[in-house]
N, C-alpha and C positions, 0 to 999 in steps of 0.2 A: 394854627392850621389855616392856610389861605388857598383859595381856589386859583388855579392857573391852567388854562385849557390847552395850551400848546407851548412850544419852545421858542416862539418868536421872542428875540432877546429883550426888547423893552418890556414885554409883559412879565418875563421871568425876573428881570431886575426889580420891577415894581413889587412882584409877589414876595421875593426874598426880603426886601426892605420892610414890607408890611408884616411879614412873619416875625421879624426881629423887633418890631416896635414895642410889643408888650414886654419884651425882655430887656428893654433899654437901648435898643439899637446896637450896631457893631461897636460903638464906642464903649459900651459896657464890658466888652471882652478884650478889646485891643487898644493898647496905649502907644503913644509916639515911640518909634524906634524898635518896637518888639518884633522878634522873628516869629512868624506865624506859619505853622505847617498846616496846609489844607490837604486833607486825605480823602480823595474820592474812592469809589469802587472801580478799580481798573483790572478786572478779572483777567482779561485777555485782549488781544489786538482785534477788537470788534468795533465797527463803525457805530456812531451814535444811534442811527435809526434802528439798529438791532435790539436796542433796549437792554443790553447786557451790562453796560457801564453807566456811571453817573454822566448825565448829559453835560457837554461842555458849556452850554448856556448857563446852567446852574453854577458850575465851577467859576466861570467868568464873573458872574454877579458877585459871588462871595469874594473872589480875588480883588475886584475893584472896590468893594466896600471896605475890605481890610486896608488897602492902600490909602483910601480916603480917610480912614481913621488914624493913619500915620504908621501902620505896620509894614513890615517887609514880608510880602507873601511868597511862600514856597509851596509847590505842588509836588506831592510824593506818594508813592504806593509801591507795593511789591507784587506784581502780577503772578498768578499761579503758573502761567505758561508764557513762553515767548520772550525775546529780548526786550528789555525795558524801552529802548529807543523806538522800536517798532510799535509797541503798545501805546506809547505816548503819541506817536504820529497818527495811528489809526483811530484812536479814541477821541482825537481832537484836542488833547491836552497841549501838544506842541504849539498848535495854533493859538490857544489861549495864552500861553506863555509869551509868544511873539506879540500878541495884541496888547498885553497888559504889562509886560516886563517882569512877570513873576519868574522866580528861579525854579528850575526843575531839579529835584533831588532824588537819589536812589537810596535804597534801604539795605545795601550790601554789608555795611558795617554794623555789627550787633553788639549789644551790651547785655550781660546777665543781670537780672534784677530779682529781688525777693518781693513777691506780691504781698499786699497787706492782708489778703484773705485767701483761703482755698487750700487744696491738697498739694499743689505743686510748689516745691520749695524754691525752685529757680525757673525763670522763663527767660527766653532770649527775645529781645525786642530791638528793632532798628534804633541805632544811636540818634538818627535824625528825629525820631518821634519823641525821644526823651530830652534831647537838647533844646528843642523848640520851646520858646517861652509860652506860646499859646498853640494848642492843637484844635483845629476845627475839622470835624468829621463830616463827610458828605456821602452818606450811603444812598444806594438805589433801592427802592421798595421792590423786593423780589422774593419769590419762593426759593427754598433750598432743599434739595432732596434728602439731605441728612438731618439738618437742623430746623426743618419746617419753613422758616423764613430767614432771610439775611437782611437784618435791619441795622439799627444803630450800634448795638453792642457787637454784633458779628462783623461789622465793617472794620473794626479795629484789629481783627485777626490778620489783616493785610500788613500790620506793623511787624509781623514775623516774616523775614525774607522767604521768598518762594521755595527755595531748595530745602529749607528747614521745616516747612509746613508738614511734609509727609511724616517726618520723625515724630512730630507732635500728635499726629493722628494715631500713630502706633502706640505712643505713651498713654494716650487716653483710652486706647483699645476700642472694644465694641460698645462701650457704655456711653450713650449720649449724654447722660448726666455728667459724667467725668469730662467729656469734651465741652459741654456747656460751662462747666466750672472753669476750664481753661480759658474759654472766651471771656468770661467775666473777669478772670484774673488779669488778662491782657488789657482789658478796658480800664480796670482800676489802676494798673501800672501806668498807662498812657495818660489817663485823666483828661479827656477832651473837655475843653471849656464850653464848647458849643457843638451841637449836631444839627445840620440842615439836611433834610431828606428830600430827594428827588422822587416824588410820587406823581409827577405829571403823566408819565406813561409807565405803568408798573409791569411786572411779569408774574403770571400765574401758571399753575400746572408744573411742568417739569423744569423748574429753575435749578441752578442760577443762570444757565446759558442756552437751554433748549426749550424753554417754556413759551407760552403764548403771551403776546402783548395785550395789556388791559389798560386802556386810558382811565385814569382816576382823577386827573386834573387837580393835583394838590401839591403844595410845598409846605413842609412841616419843619418847625424848629423848636429846640428845647435845650436848656442847660444840662439836662439829665438824660442820657441815652436810654436808660431803663424806663423812664417815664414816657419817652417817645415811643419805645417799643410796645409798651402797654397800650398807649393811645391808638397805635396803628392796629394792633390785634383787635381791639374793641370796635374800631371803625370798620374793620373787615368782617365783623360779626363772628369773631373767633374767640374762644376762651383764652385770656392772657396766659393762664398756667399751661396751656398747650404749647407755648414757646419754651423750650428747655431752659434758656438763659433766665427767663422770668421765674421758672420753677426753682432754679438754684438760688436766685436772688431772694425768694421768699424764705428758703431754708437758712440763708445767711443773715436774715433780718434786714434785707435791703429792698424790701418790697416798695415800689415807688407810689407815692400819691400823685394824682394828676389833676391839674387845674387847666381846663381847656379854654383857650382864647381863640376867637376868630370864627370861621365858618365850618361847622361840623361836617364830617364826611361819613356817609353811610353807604356801605357797599353790600350788595346781595350776591350770593352765588360765587364768591371768590374761590377758585379751585386750588387746592393744595396739591403738592406732589404725591405720587403714589407711595413714595418712601416715607411719608409722614408716620411717625412712630405710633402704632396702635397700642403698644404696650406701656405707654407713659403712665407712671404712677403705680405700676404693679411691683411687688417685691422682687428683689434681684434674683432670687433662686427660681422664680417663675419666668422672669423676663428673658433670661439667657436662652433657654430652650425655645421660647415663643418667637424670638427674633428670627431663628433659623427657619421656622415654619411660615411666619406671616409677613415678614418684610420682603419686599420685592428684590429680585436678583437683577444685577446689571447683565444685559444681553446685547451682543454686538450684531447689528444689522449688516451682514457682509455685503449687501448690495450697495450700501452707502460708504462703508469703511474704505479708506484709502491706504490702510496699513502704514500710517505715519509713525506709529509706535509711541505717541505721546501718552496714551493711557497706560501702557506698560511701564513707561518711565515714571509716571506719577503715582502708581499703585503703592500705597504704604506697605502692605504685607507681602508684596511681590506675588500676588495671586494671578497675575496675567503674564502671558508670554507670547511672543511671535513664533508661529510655526508656518514657515513659508510666507504666504501673503495673508494669513489668517491670524486673528487674535483669539487665543484660547484662555478660558478663565477656570481656575481651580476654586470651586465654590466652598470647598472645605477650609480654605485659607481666607476667603473673602470676608471682610469685617463690615460690609454694607456701609462704607463711608461715602461711596459714590463719587470719589475723586475722579474716577475714570470718566464718568458722565460730565463732570464739571469741566474737564480740560479738553474733551473731544471737540475739535473745531468743525466737524462735519455733522454733529448731532446724530452719530451712528450708534450711540449706546442708549438703549431704552431700559426702563425698569419694568419688569414683569413679575 
């Protein structure tokens, strides 16, 4: 954990190098000639200053360090919405590729794999994530309306191509524990060698794309994304078990031990999303009915909505439909996954 107060590139580069020093530097992860997939969070075609995606300065620093260690850097992700080329351009990834010579890869080709743990017998993962000799994950420190936070483990869900993500939301159903298990299975299948987190400017409140920016001034790195997620939750003053993926990790005997190096981060008053699950840890026969009563519902602010239909397209249970110029929601079918809020480019979907 290393302090970094802004995205001025020389400072970011120095912070990333310092964060890797206790782990042996980039040379401990990348050898001469290896193909290295660098996987940032590229949720949508959002400019870096919006704080929705991993900042290009962090990506550039990792790409350059990979190249200096002799690796062949590739940048790849599968956005939730929007054509990949537009997302790469708007998020600054295309510029990073031009500056550094990194290859840009898409995740359209998938492979079925059997995870080493968990309830799902087969999961579909981008071939590029499995073919790469080394995977480096670059998450953005943000809240997430369904899963509380989107950190190291959650970032690997982008290894599932965008159009297939909705079907996995349906397979996991309304149970966040099941969805957390899926996230952990994807992480175990991809096996990132290194996770470097952009916590310079985080997002609190209604993340992952309509929350408020919160400067934290930190770059974090770990060999173990679970350990990184635990360290972040503790730094934010939150119980680690409150993050569903860590709760599942404990059940599977994968609870991470953490040895913290560097400059500790202590954050007060970090705001979670309204959709943070108040029923975590309750028996399933109680949790089901309580979700309907206590978890916020997505509501469309018609004054902001431009009737683009992206939320309707992204809704896994098809609980949303266009009626003229208005979006209508069938709450009887809504599974409270908040995919609609995640993909709305106007921030027109609120949780109430």
